MDAnalysis code that builds the backbone (N, CA, C; Angstrom):
import MDAnalysis as mda
import numpy as np

u = mda.Universe.empty(642, n_residues=214, atom_resindex=np.repeat(np.arange(214), 3), trajectory=True)
u.add_TopologyAttr("name", ["N", "CA", "C"] * 214)
u.add_TopologyAttr("resid", np.arange(1, 215))
u.add_TopologyAttr("resname", ["MET", "GLU", "LEU", "THR", "LEU", "VAL", "GLN", "GLN", "ILE", "ALA", "VAL", "TYR", "ALA", "LEU", "PRO", "VAL", "VAL", "PHE", "ALA", "ILE", "THR", "LEU", "HIS", "GLU", "ALA", "SER", "HIS", "GLY", "TYR", "VAL", "ALA", "LYS", "HIS", "PHE", "GLY", "ASP", "THR", "THR", "ALA", "TYR", "MET", "LEU", "GLY", "ARG", "VAL", "SER", "LEU", "ASN", "PRO", "LEU", "ARG", "HIS", "ILE", "ASP", "PRO", "VAL", "GLY", "THR", "VAL", "LEU", "ILE", "PRO", "LEU", "ILE", "SER", "LEU", "PHE", "LEU", "GLY", "GLY", "ILE", "LEU", "PHE", "GLY", "TRP", "ALA", "LYS", "PRO", "VAL", "PRO", "VAL", "ASN", "PHE", "ASN", "GLN", "LEU", "ARG", "ASN", "PRO", "LYS", "LYS", "ASP", "MET", "LEU", "TRP", "VAL", "ALA", "LEU", "ALA", "GLY", "PRO", "ALA", "ALA", "ASN", "LEU", "ALA", "MET", "ALA", "LEU", "GLY", "TRP", "ALA", "VAL", "VAL", "MET", "LYS", "LEU", "ALA", "ASN", "LEU", "MET", "PRO", "ASP", "SER", "ALA", "ILE", "SER", "LEU", "PRO", "MET", "SER", "LEU", "MET", "GLY", "MET", "ALA", "GLY", "ILE", "ASN", "ILE", "ASN", "ALA", "VAL", "LEU", "MET", "VAL", "LEU", "ASN", "LEU", "LEU", "PRO", "LEU", "PRO", "PRO", "LEU", "ASP", "GLY", "GLY", "ARG", "ILE", "ALA", "VAL", "SER", "LEU", "LEU", "PRO", "ASN", "ARG", "LEU", "ALA", "TYR", "GLY", "TYR", "ALA", "ARG", "LEU", "GLU", "PRO", "TYR", "GLY", "MET", "ILE", "LEU", "LEU", "VAL", "VAL", "LEU", "LEU", "PHE", "SER", "GLY", "MET", "LEU", "GLY", "ALA", "ILE", "LEU", "TRP", "PRO", "LEU", "ILE", "ASP", "ALA", "THR", "LYS", "ALA", "ALA", "ILE", "LEU", "VAL", "LEU", "PHE", "GLY", "ILE"])
u.atoms.positions = np.array([
    [-23.845, -5.954, -19.067],
    [-23.241, -7.006, -19.882],
    [-22.640, -8.077, -18.980],
    [-23.025, -9.344, -19.208],
    [-22.545, -10.459, -18.386],
    [-21.216, -10.966, -18.931],
    [-20.188, -10.956, -18.086],
    [-18.863, -11.408, -18.503],
    [-18.615, -12.811, -17.997],
    [-17.897, -13.607, -18.797],
    [-17.469, -14.924, -18.340],
    [-16.359, -14.738, -17.304],
    [-16.030, -15.814, -16.589],
    [-14.968, -15.737, -15.582],
    [-13.649, -15.326, -16.224],
    [-13.343, -15.875, -17.399],
    [-12.094, -15.539, -18.089],
    [-12.082, -14.056, -18.458],
    [-13.207, -13.535, -18.941],
    [-13.290, -12.116, -19.292],
    [-13.141, -11.237, -18.049],
    [-13.742, -11.669, -16.940],
    [-13.603, -10.912, -15.698],
    [-12.148, -10.856, -15.246],
    [-11.444, -11.990, -15.360],
    [-10.029, -12.026, -14.985],
    [-9.232, -11.071, -15.862],
    [-9.520, -11.079, -17.177],
    [-8.799, -10.205, -18.112],
    [-9.047, -8.734, -17.784],
    [-10.277, -8.395, -17.420],
    [-10.631, -7.000, -17.119],
    [-10.028, -6.552, -15.786],
    [-10.024, -7.445, -14.796],
    [-9.587, -7.064, -13.452],
    [-8.084, -7.196, -13.220],
    [-7.370, -7.958, -14.062],
    [-5.968, -8.275, -13.792],
    [-5.120, -7.021, -13.582],
    [-5.151, -6.105, -14.535],
    [-4.314, -4.901, -14.441],
    [-4.731, -3.998, -13.280],
    [-6.027, -3.684, -13.111],
    [-6.409, -2.865, -11.953],
    [-6.028, -3.490, -10.614],
    [-6.164, -4.820, -10.481],
    [-5.815, -5.483, -9.219],
    [-4.319, -5.365, -8.946],
    [-3.493, -5.615, -9.972],
    [-2.040, -5.534, -9.795],
    [-1.629, -4.127, -9.379],
    [-2.155, -3.112, -10.073],
    [-1.834, -1.725, -9.723],
    [-2.336, -1.382, -8.326],
    [-3.567, -1.788, -8.012],
    [-4.168, -1.443, -6.721],
    [-3.332, -1.972, -5.565],
    [-2.893, -3.213, -5.673],
    [-2.132, -3.826, -4.587],
    [-0.706, -3.303, -4.552],
    [-0.071, -3.175, -5.731],
    [1.325, -2.736, -5.794],
    [1.492, -1.323, -5.253],
    [0.676, -0.396, -5.735],
    [0.819, 0.996, -5.309],
    [0.393, 1.181, -3.858],
    [-0.578, 0.392, -3.415],
    [-0.981, 0.446, -2.004],
    [0.211, 0.122, -1.104],
    [0.875, -0.982, -1.393],
    [1.990, -1.412, -0.544],
    [3.201, -0.493, -0.689],
    [3.523, -0.092, -1.926],
    [4.665, 0.790, -2.137],
    [4.460, 2.130, -1.419],
    [3.216, 2.585, -1.359],
    [2.925, 3.857, -0.682],
    [3.246, 3.785, 0.804],
    [2.927, 2.658, 1.429],
    [3.289, 2.490, 2.842],
    [4.798, 2.638, 3.021],
    [5.571, 1.945, 2.168],
    [7.023, 1.987, 2.282],
    [7.585, 3.371, 2.022],
    [7.015, 4.071, 1.041],
    [7.507, 5.406, 0.699],
    [7.284, 6.385, 1.854],
    [6.072, 6.349, 2.437],
    [5.769, 7.270, 3.532],
    [6.568, 6.908, 4.781],
    [6.759, 5.610, 5.032],
    [7.593, 5.198, 6.162],
    [9.014, 5.741, 5.999],
    [9.547, 5.659, 4.788],
    [10.889, 6.199, 4.513],
    [10.918, 7.708, 4.763],
    [9.865, 8.394, 4.347],
    [9.780, 9.846, 4.548],
    [9.855, 10.202, 6.026],
    [9.258, 9.354, 6.884],
    [9.234, 9.640, 8.313],
    [10.367, 8.957, 9.084],
    [11.320, 8.376, 8.371],
    [12.536, 7.913, 9.038],
    [12.805, 6.428, 9.039],
    [11.843, 5.595, 8.639],
    [12.071, 4.141, 8.634],
    [12.418, 3.676, 7.222],
    [13.629, 3.216, 7.031],
    [14.093, 2.792, 5.703],
    [14.022, 1.277, 5.510],
    [13.341, 0.567, 6.408],
    [13.290, -0.896, 6.337],
    [12.775, -1.377, 4.986],
    [11.601, -0.894, 4.574],
    [11.013, -1.321, 3.299],
    [11.890, -0.900, 2.123],
    [12.462, 0.295, 2.211],
    [13.328, 0.794, 1.132],
    [14.557, -0.090, 0.967],
    [15.168, -0.464, 2.076],
    [16.383, -1.298, 2.026],
    [16.074, -2.694, 1.491],
    [14.849, -3.153, 1.675],
    [14.448, -4.481, 1.193],
    [13.860, -4.441, -0.216],
    [13.896, -3.271, -0.844],
    [13.415, -3.148, -2.219],
    [11.907, -3.146, -2.354],
    [11.185, -2.821, -1.269],
    [9.721, -2.862, -1.316],
    [9.103, -1.516, -1.688],
    [9.908, -0.448, -1.747],
    [9.388, 0.825, -2.256],
    [9.597, 0.770, -3.765],
    [8.755, -0.002, -4.424],
    [8.953, -0.334, -5.832],
    [7.607, -0.484, -6.525],
    [7.584, -0.132, -7.816],
    [6.382, -0.330, -8.619],
    [6.399, -1.680, -9.326],
    [7.412, -2.493, -9.043],
    [7.482, -3.836, -9.608],
    [6.517, -4.743, -8.846],
    [5.430, -5.193, -9.483],
    [4.425, -5.985, -8.748],
    [4.980, -7.292, -8.193],
    [6.020, -7.832, -8.827],
    [6.580, -9.101, -8.358],
    [7.156, -8.986, -6.949],
    [7.511, -7.777, -6.537],
    [8.048, -7.573, -5.192],
    [6.943, -7.579, -4.127],
    [5.693, -7.463, -4.561],
    [4.593, -7.340, -3.611],
    [3.601, -8.496, -3.674],
    [3.600, -9.256, -4.768],
    [2.585, -10.298, -4.962],
    [2.781, -11.453, -3.985],
    [1.686, -11.853, -3.374],
    [1.631, -13.055, -2.544],
    [0.822, -14.085, -3.326],
    [1.366, -15.267, -3.613],
    [0.657, -16.224, -4.465],
    [-0.757, -16.560, -3.973],
    [-0.912, -16.637, -2.669],
    [-2.233, -16.962, -2.116],
    [-3.108, -15.718, -2.065],
    [-2.625, -14.664, -1.417],
    [-3.448, -13.484, -1.186],
    [-3.709, -12.639, -2.408],
    [-2.750, -12.615, -3.362],
    [-2.892, -11.756, -4.533],
    [-3.484, -12.490, -5.723],
    [-3.371, -13.813, -5.744],
    [-3.827, -14.583, -6.903],
    [-4.973, -15.526, -6.546],
    [-4.727, -16.467, -5.637],
    [-5.705, -17.515, -5.351],
    [-6.980, -16.985, -4.701],
    [-6.837, -16.217, -3.619],
    [-8.019, -15.733, -2.892],
    [-8.877, -14.798, -3.750],
    [-8.278, -13.828, -4.491],
    [-9.127, -13.007, -5.371],
    [-9.876, -13.825, -6.426],
    [-9.218, -14.867, -6.989],
    [-9.887, -15.705, -7.979],
    [-11.069, -16.444, -7.354],
    [-10.876, -16.963, -6.138],
    [-11.953, -17.672, -5.445],
    [-13.100, -16.719, -5.134],
    [-12.762, -15.514, -4.624],
    [-13.817, -14.553, -4.275],
    [-14.543, -14.058, -5.523],
    [-13.812, -13.916, -6.638],
    [-14.437, -13.509, -7.901],
    [-15.395, -14.596, -8.381],
    [-14.963, -15.848, -8.263],
    [-15.783, -16.987, -8.685],
    [-17.046, -17.106, -7.834],
    [-16.912, -16.838, -6.520],
    [-18.040, -16.970, -5.607],
    [-18.972, -15.765, -5.664],
    [-18.486, -14.669, -6.273],
    [-19.336, -13.499, -6.449],
    [-19.449, -12.607, -5.238],
    [-18.546, -12.744, -4.281],
    [-18.587, -11.875, -3.101],
    [-17.669, -10.682, -3.274],
    [-17.210, -10.118, -2.140],
    [-16.249, -9.021, -2.183],
    [-14.957, -9.535, -2.792],
    [-14.392, -8.791, -3.744],
    [-13.112, -9.167, -4.347],
    [-12.046, -8.933, -3.290],
    [-11.683, -10.000, -2.603],
    [-10.874, -9.925, -1.393],
    [-9.481, -10.462, -1.680],
    [-8.462, -9.829, -1.118],
    [-7.108, -10.328, -1.290],
    [-6.118, -9.445, -0.561],
    [-4.851, -9.833, -0.646],
    [-3.805, -9.050, 0.013],
    [-2.473, -9.288, -0.686],
    [-1.518, -8.431, -0.407],
    [-0.161, -8.592, -0.916],
    [0.752, -8.924, 0.260],
    [2.031, -9.151, -0.044],
    [2.988, -9.324, 1.041],
    [3.074, -8.007, 1.801],
    [2.862, -8.028, 3.109],
    [2.882, -6.763, 3.864],
    [4.242, -6.080, 3.751],
    [4.220, -4.767, 3.586],
    [5.462, -4.003, 3.580],
    [5.964, -3.908, 5.023],
    [7.222, -4.311, 5.261],
    [7.739, -4.257, 6.637],
    [7.975, -2.817, 7.078],
    [7.394, -2.454, 8.193],
    [7.595, -1.128, 8.772],
    [8.046, -1.306, 10.218],
    [9.184, -0.725, 10.543],
    [9.676, -0.733, 11.923],
    [9.255, 0.597, 12.550],
    [8.141, 0.572, 13.261],
    [7.591, 1.821, 13.789],
    [8.531, 2.489, 14.784],
    [9.418, 1.708, 15.401],
    [10.375, 2.293, 16.346],
    [11.387, 3.195, 15.651],
    [11.547, 3.013, 14.327],
    [12.495, 3.853, 13.600],
    [11.865, 5.148, 13.099],
    [10.566, 5.264, 13.198],
    [9.901, 6.511, 12.819],
    [10.285, 7.602, 13.814],
    [10.370, 8.830, 13.334],
    [10.811, 9.924, 14.203],
    [9.854, 10.143, 15.377],
    [8.572, 9.987, 15.121],
    [7.566, 10.084, 16.184],
    [6.620, 8.901, 15.982],
    [6.982, 7.712, 16.508],
    [6.308, 6.465, 16.130],
    [4.781, 6.505, 16.185],
    [4.204, 6.939, 17.287],
    [2.744, 6.880, 17.418],
    [2.059, 7.865, 16.469],
    [2.609, 9.053, 16.334],
    [2.024, 10.057, 15.448],
    [2.240, 9.703, 13.979],
    [3.460, 9.284, 13.640],
    [3.794, 9.000, 12.237],
    [3.110, 7.740, 11.730],
    [2.779, 6.827, 12.653],
    [2.066, 5.606, 12.264],
    [0.774, 5.943, 11.519],
    [0.113, 7.024, 11.914],
    [-1.127, 7.445, 11.266],
    [-0.914, 7.671, 9.772],
    [0.151, 8.394, 9.410],
    [0.396, 8.745, 8.013],
    [0.867, 7.543, 7.204],
    [1.669, 6.685, 7.840],
    [2.107, 5.466, 7.155],
    [0.903, 4.579, 6.845],
    [-0.003, 4.434, 7.805],
    [-1.184, 3.588, 7.609],
    [-2.145, 4.203, 6.591],
    [-2.301, 5.518, 6.614],
    [-3.220, 6.190, 5.692],
    [-2.734, 6.149, 4.246],
    [-1.426, 5.975, 4.057],
    [-0.853, 6.056, 2.708],
    [-1.468, 5.039, 1.757],
    [-1.708, 3.811, 2.224],
    [-2.270, 2.772, 1.364],
    [-3.678, 3.097, 0.894],
    [-4.627, 3.353, 1.815],
    [-5.974, 3.732, 1.382],
    [-5.990, 5.001, 0.534],
    [-5.098, 5.960, 0.841],
    [-5.041, 7.183, 0.033],
    [-4.616, 6.863, -1.399],
    [-3.667, 5.925, -1.544],
    [-3.245, 5.504, -2.884],
    [-4.405, 4.856, -3.627],
    [-5.210, 4.050, -2.920],
    [-6.368, 3.423, -3.559],
    [-7.407, 4.449, -3.984],
    [-7.605, 5.483, -3.179],
    [-8.536, 6.544, -3.556],
    [-8.041, 7.260, -4.817],
    [-6.745, 7.570, -4.845],
    [-6.176, 8.240, -6.019],
    [-6.333, 7.381, -7.268],
    [-6.116, 6.061, -7.113],
    [-6.253, 5.172, -8.270],
    [-7.701, 5.037, -8.713],
    [-8.631, 5.009, -7.750],
    [-10.051, 4.951, -8.114],
    [-10.432, 6.167, -8.948],
    [-9.935, 7.329, -8.558],
    [-10.207, 8.551, -9.321],
    [-9.547, 8.486, -10.698],
    [-8.330, 7.923, -10.747],
    [-7.648, 7.777, -12.028],
    [-8.387, 6.838, -12.979],
    [-8.888, 5.734, -12.454],
    [-9.660, 4.802, -13.285],
    [-10.989, 5.414, -13.704],
    [-11.539, 6.306, -12.886],
    [-12.764, 7.011, -13.283],
    [-12.503, 7.898, -14.497],
    [-11.319, 8.510, -14.546],
    [-10.937, 9.306, -15.718],
    [-10.858, 8.410, -16.953],
    [-10.259, 7.221, -16.781],
    [-10.166, 6.265, -17.895],
    [-11.561, 5.894, -18.388],
    [-12.464, 5.610, -17.460],
    [-13.820, 5.218, -17.834],
    [-14.554, 6.370, -18.525],
    [-14.375, 7.583, -18.005],
    [-15.028, 8.747, -18.602],
    [-14.544, 8.949, -20.039],
    [-13.222, 8.846, -20.251],
    [-12.668, 9.002, -21.599],
    [-13.200, 7.926, -22.535],
    [-13.287, 6.697, -22.025],
    [-13.791, 5.588, -22.848],
    [-15.240, 5.834, -23.260],
    [-16.023, 6.360, -22.326],
    [-17.436, 6.622, -22.617],
    [-17.624, 7.771, -23.608],
    [-16.627, 8.652, -23.692],
    [-16.697, 9.772, -24.630],
    [-16.198, 9.400, -26.027],
    [-15.503, 8.261, -26.107],
    [-14.958, 7.833, -27.393],
    [-16.060, 7.219, -28.257],
    [-15.899, 7.310, -29.592],
    [-16.817, 6.556, -30.464],
    [-16.648, 5.061, -30.204],
    [-17.710, 4.301, -30.446],
    [-17.629, 2.856, -30.260],
    [-16.497, 2.290, -31.104],
    [-15.636, 1.525, -30.457],
    [-14.501, 0.922, -31.164],
    [-14.092, -0.340, -30.439],
    [-13.051, -0.979, -30.940],
    [-12.582, -2.235, -30.349],
    [-11.974, -2.020, -28.970],
    [-11.594, -0.766, -28.657],
    [-10.950, -0.531, -27.357],
    [-11.843, 0.217, -26.370],
    [-12.904, 0.879, -26.848],
    [-13.700, 1.709, -25.938],
    [-14.421, 0.885, -24.876],
    [-15.025, -0.254, -25.266],
    [-15.738, -1.078, -24.288],
    [-14.780, -1.721, -23.291],
    [-13.692, -2.393, -23.735],
    [-12.746, -2.939, -22.751],
    [-12.167, -1.874, -21.831],
    [-11.892, -0.692, -22.394],
    [-11.354, 0.416, -21.609],
    [-12.350, 0.860, -20.539],
    [-13.630, 0.940, -20.909],
    [-14.674, 1.327, -19.965],
    [-14.848, 0.270, -18.871],
    [-14.840, -1.002, -19.270],
    [-14.975, -2.091, -18.292],
    [-13.794, -2.120, -17.331],
    [-12.596, -1.891, -17.873],
    [-11.416, -1.886, -17.014],
    [-11.439, -0.688, -16.066],
    [-11.938, 0.456, -16.566],
    [-12.072, 1.619, -15.694],
    [-13.018, 1.345, -14.542],
    [-14.164, 0.699, -14.832],
    [-15.113, 0.357, -13.782],
    [-14.515, -0.648, -12.817],
    [-13.758, -1.613, -13.353],
    [-13.092, -2.592, -12.494],
    [-12.091, -1.901, -11.573],
    [-11.357, -0.907, -12.106],
    [-10.399, -0.168, -11.290],
    [-11.074, 0.599, -10.172],
    [-12.222, 1.202, -10.483],
    [-12.990, 1.896, -9.434],
    [-13.439, 0.887, -8.378],
    [-13.954, -0.255, -8.831],
    [-14.462, -1.276, -7.905],
    [-13.394, -1.779, -6.958],
    [-12.272, -2.247, -7.505],
    [-11.252, -2.889, -6.667],
    [-10.618, -1.890, -5.716],
    [-10.412, -0.658, -6.181],
    [-9.790, 0.330, -5.300],
    [-10.749, 0.808, -4.219],
    [-12.037, 0.892, -4.544],
    [-13.027, 1.234, -3.514],
    [-13.081, 0.133, -2.451],
    [-13.051, -1.119, -2.905],
    [-13.062, -2.250, -1.961],
    [-11.840, -2.222, -1.061],
    [-10.647, -2.072, -1.663],
    [-9.412, -2.095, -0.866],
    [-9.343, -0.907, 0.081],
    [-9.790, 0.255, -0.368],
    [-9.748, 1.428, 0.504],
    [-10.663, 1.233, 1.714],
    [-11.916, 0.852, 1.460],
    [-12.875, 0.695, 2.554],
    [-12.468, -0.466, 3.468],
    [-12.060, -1.580, 2.865],
    [-11.640, -2.740, 3.659],
    [-10.480, -2.390, 4.572],
    [-9.476, -1.713, 4.019],
    [-8.283, -1.408, 4.813],
    [-8.531, -0.345, 5.874],
    [-9.605, 0.424, 5.732],
    [-9.940, 1.410, 6.764],
    [-10.760, 0.802, 7.896],
    [-11.112, -0.486, 7.780],
    [-11.795, -1.166, 8.877],
    [-10.887, -1.123, 10.115],
    [-11.379, -0.640, 11.247],
    [-10.507, -0.450, 12.423],
    [-10.175, -1.757, 13.144],
    [-9.493, -2.614, 12.423],
    [-9.138, -3.926, 12.951],
    [-7.664, -4.201, 12.662],
    [-6.809, -4.263, 13.687],
    [-5.411, -4.618, 13.420],
    [-5.348, -6.020, 12.806],
    [-4.485, -6.286, 11.813],
    [-3.392, -5.445, 11.319],
    [-3.763, -4.595, 10.106],
    [-5.054, -4.392, 9.826],
    [-5.435, -3.541, 8.715],
    [-5.019, -2.096, 9.005],
    [-4.948, -1.300, 7.944],
    [-4.524, 0.091, 8.106],
    [-5.424, 0.835, 9.090],
    [-6.728, 0.559, 9.030],
    [-7.649, 1.223, 9.947],
    [-7.354, 0.899, 11.399],
    [-6.899, -0.323, 11.665],
    [-6.522, -0.698, 13.025],
    [-5.319, 0.091, 13.501],
    [-4.342, 0.287, 12.609],
    [-3.151, 1.050, 12.982],
    [-3.459, 2.540, 13.105],
    [-4.407, 3.012, 12.301],
    [-4.858, 4.400, 12.455],
    [-5.503, 4.568, 13.837],
    [-6.320, 3.585, 14.236],
    [-6.965, 3.640, 15.555],
    [-5.923, 3.629, 16.666],
    [-4.904, 2.778, 16.541],
    [-3.830, 2.721, 17.545],
    [-3.129, 4.067, 17.649],
    [-2.911, 4.705, 16.500],
    [-2.246, 6.006, 16.498],
    [-3.076, 7.081, 17.191],
    [-4.395, 6.995, 17.057],
    [-5.268, 8.047, 17.578],
    [-5.704, 7.824, 19.024],
    [-5.693, 6.569, 19.478],
    [-6.142, 6.267, 20.837],
    [-5.128, 6.745, 21.882],
    [-5.588, 7.044, 23.094],
    [-4.643, 7.328, 24.188],
    [-3.719, 6.132, 24.398],
    [-2.534, 6.392, 24.932],
    [-1.485, 5.363, 25.006],
    [-1.948, 4.058, 25.642],
    [-2.660, 4.134, 26.753],
    [-3.061, 2.913, 27.452],
    [-4.016, 2.087, 26.600],
    [-5.014, 2.737, 25.994],
    [-5.956, 2.027, 25.131],
    [-5.271, 1.545, 23.855],
    [-4.366, 2.341, 23.324],
    [-3.660, 1.978, 22.102],
    [-2.844, 0.708, 22.307],
    [-2.186, 0.599, 23.456],
    [-1.368, -0.591, 23.736],
    [-2.241, -1.840, 23.773],
    [-3.373, -1.772, 24.452],
    [-4.274, -2.928, 24.525],
    [-4.858, -3.277, 23.167],
    [-5.209, -2.261, 22.394],
    [-5.803, -2.496, 21.077],
    [-4.798, -3.117, 20.125],
    [-3.545, -2.674, 20.200],
    [-2.497, -3.205, 19.317],
    [-2.253, -4.685, 19.572],
    [-2.540, -5.158, 20.770],
    [-2.323, -6.567, 21.104],
    [-3.309, -7.492, 20.393],
    [-4.335, -6.918, 19.754],
    [-5.297, -7.727, 18.990],
    [-4.721, -8.152, 17.635],
    [-3.604, -7.542, 17.223],
    [-3.105, -7.741, 15.863],
    [-2.882, -9.209, 15.481],
    [-2.327, -10.074, 16.346],
    [-2.123, -11.473, 15.930],
    [-3.419, -12.211, 15.586],
    [-4.554, -11.706, 16.080],
    [-5.833, -12.386, 15.865],
    [-6.692, -11.693, 14.806],
    [-6.216, -10.543, 14.330],
    [-7.031, -9.733, 13.426],
    [-7.345, -10.424, 12.115],
    [-6.357, -11.068, 11.506],
    [-6.570, -11.709, 10.209],
    [-7.514, -12.898, 10.337],
    [-7.417, -13.633, 11.448],
    [-8.329, -14.754, 11.681],
    [-9.768, -14.236, 11.767],
    [-9.948, -13.163, 12.528],
    [-11.278, -12.577, 12.674],
    [-11.798, -12.072, 11.330],
    [-10.896, -11.494, 10.519],
    [-11.288, -10.969, 9.216],
    [-11.788, -12.088, 8.306],
    [-11.083, -13.219, 8.290],
    [-11.483, -14.358, 7.458],
    [-12.824, -14.921, 7.937],
    [-13.018, -14.985, 9.255],
    [-14.290, -15.457, 9.809],
    [-15.425, -14.534, 9.375],
    [-15.189, -13.233, 9.454],
    [-16.202, -12.266, 9.017],
    [-16.502, -12.409, 7.531],
    [-15.443, -12.674, 6.730],
    [-15.615, -12.816, 5.284],
    [-16.518, -13.991, 4.951],
    [-16.189, -15.162, 5.487],
    [-16.912, -16.375, 5.108],
    [-18.248, -16.520, 5.823],
    [-18.463, -15.720, 6.869],
    [-19.774, -15.727, 7.523],
    [-20.751, -14.791, 6.827],
    [-20.238, -13.937, 5.939],
    [-21.077, -12.969, 5.251],
    [-21.202, -11.642, 5.979],
    [-20.687, -11.577, 7.213],
    [-20.809, -10.345, 7.992],
    [-19.926, -9.235, 7.429],
    [-18.775, -9.605, 6.860],
    [-17.875, -8.585, 6.315],
    [-18.561, -7.832, 5.177],
    [-19.219, -8.573, 4.297],
    [-19.935, -7.938, 3.197],
    [-21.053, -7.039, 3.690],
    [-21.782, -7.504, 4.711],
    [-22.886, -6.713, 5.256],
    [-22.388, -5.389, 5.835],
    [-21.194, -5.415, 6.409],
    [-20.612, -4.203, 6.991],
    [-20.069, -3.275, 5.906],
    [-19.368, -3.869, 4.933],
    [-18.601, -3.058, 3.994],
    [-19.352, -2.641, 2.734],
    [-20.277, -3.495, 2.229],
    [-20.900, -3.180, 0.939],
    [-21.591, -1.823, 0.900],
    [-22.348, -1.419, 1.938],
    [-22.963, -0.086, 1.879],
    [-21.927, 1.035, 1.743],
    [-20.789, 0.887, 2.436],
    [-19.730, 1.896, 2.359],
    [-19.046, 1.868, 0.997],
    [-18.831, 0.661, 0.460],
    [-18.208, 0.529, -0.859],
    [-19.119, 1.120, -1.931],
    [-20.407, 0.777, -1.870],
    [-21.363, 1.293, -2.855],
    [-21.453, 2.816, -2.788],
    [-21.420, 3.371, -1.577],
    [-21.485, 4.827, -1.426],
    [-20.235, 5.490, -2.010],
    [-19.080, 4.863, -1.810],
    [-17.820, 5.398, -2.359],
    [-17.846, 5.388, -3.880],
    [-18.267, 4.259, -4.457],
    [-18.330, 4.170, -5.922],
    [-19.338, 5.162, -6.482],
    [-20.479, 5.278, -5.840],
    [-21.511, 6.194, -6.321],
    [-21.004, 7.635, -6.304],
    [-20.289, 8.011, -5.235],
    [-19.752, 9.373, -5.132],
    [-18.751, 9.648, -6.251],
    [-17.906, 8.665, -6.565],
    [-16.912, 8.838, -7.636],
    [-17.597, 8.968, -8.987],
    [-18.589, 8.132, -9.244],
    [-19.303, 8.183, -10.518],
    [-20.038, 9.512, -10.690],
    [-20.640, 9.998, -9.611],
    [-21.338, 11.292, -9.679],
    [-20.324, 12.413, -9.919],
    [-19.179, 12.337, -9.236],
    [-18.144, 13.370, -9.375],
    [-17.698, 13.529, -10.817],
    [-17.608, 12.407, -11.526],
    [-17.132, 12.434, -12.913],
    [-18.269, 12.416, -13.940],
    [-19.492, 12.458, -13.440],
    [-20.638, 12.470, -14.344],
    [-20.749, 11.228, -15.196],
    [-20.452, 10.084, -14.594],
    [-20.503, 8.810, -15.334],
    [-21.849, 8.129, -15.087],
])
């Protein structure tokens, strides 16, 4: 079924807000668990989306990417983490970074349940929108999970790599962080980001759909 841009926005709005909000809040929650209360003290360990929304990254860029038909790309205000306050900074960084993609995986599975229930319901005024929103939730969370696992600082995958690398290599790799977002945008608009990520995103979505028999 072909949706208009307005219909796509209506279907994706709630899944996008949840995907970004819970992703960022998860980083703050796990950081607090391991000793860094920076995000907690700033009110960022919160399910209130207004605390995480970035007008450009959460609203404008996703709308542009949706309109252009590429990867639904965007970001929220980064949750501040002071890695020096973690009890074991290099080791704990792994869990703080993994928390966001793990939250997206959990949400993708949750939206798959929504879609499965919608498909089991008799046709009604809510079954089709519910099914479309479930698919949108799977899509956006699969994209955010795979994108954030890209081993490029400052993405979560880059910080996971820093945590796992030997100290000397980790220090050099972490110094790439100021240039990571520039490189990411270049990859996005050159089409290389999609070429790298789409096979992984499609495989993730396919695995979830098979798991739930959708």
